[in-house]
N, C-alpha and C positions, 0 to 999 in steps of 0.2 A: 699114286696119290688120294691121301687121306679123304675125307668130306669134311670140308668147317665146318666149322657152326652154321648154320643162317642167320644174315642181319642183312636188318635197310630197314628200306618201307617202299612204297606202290603209293601210283592216286593215279585213280582209276575217275575216270572222269566222262561225263558226253550220254550223249549215244550208247556208249557200249554196256554199260551199267541195265539198260534195255533188252537188253540179247543172250542167250549162253553163252555167247563169248567169254567178252566182259564178268558174267560172274566167276564163271572156273576157270580164270585170268586169278579176278580175287580170294577163291578158293585153294589153288594152287601154291597163290606167295602164301599164304594163311597157314598153309602144310606145312609150305618150306619155312619157319619163322618167324613174315615181315608185317610190319606195322602195314595197314591196308587205308587209304582218307580212299570216303565211294565218294560220287560230288555230278550235283545236277540236278539244275537251276525246275527242274518237273519235278523236281523227289522221288526220282523213284528210288535212287540208291537205302532208303529205305526200304523197303521190301526188299534189296536184294544187297544188303547189309549181315541184316537182323537175322540169319540163321548161322550165318559163319561167330557169332561168338563176340567176346572182347578184344581183340585186335581189330576187326574194320571200324572208324568209325566213321561217320555218314554223316554225310555237309551236306 
């Protein structure tokens, strides 16, 4: 089966953003073409999202 153009979005929230797994998930989604919304009440999403580029919005 031929690979389809990736599309979609992903929301990653909470403690996952402060752990390696959350950052890794966000990175994989970005590599596959998704737009990612990173959200956390503590503000840690900003540091996680910054190196991933414009496909990730931190709120």
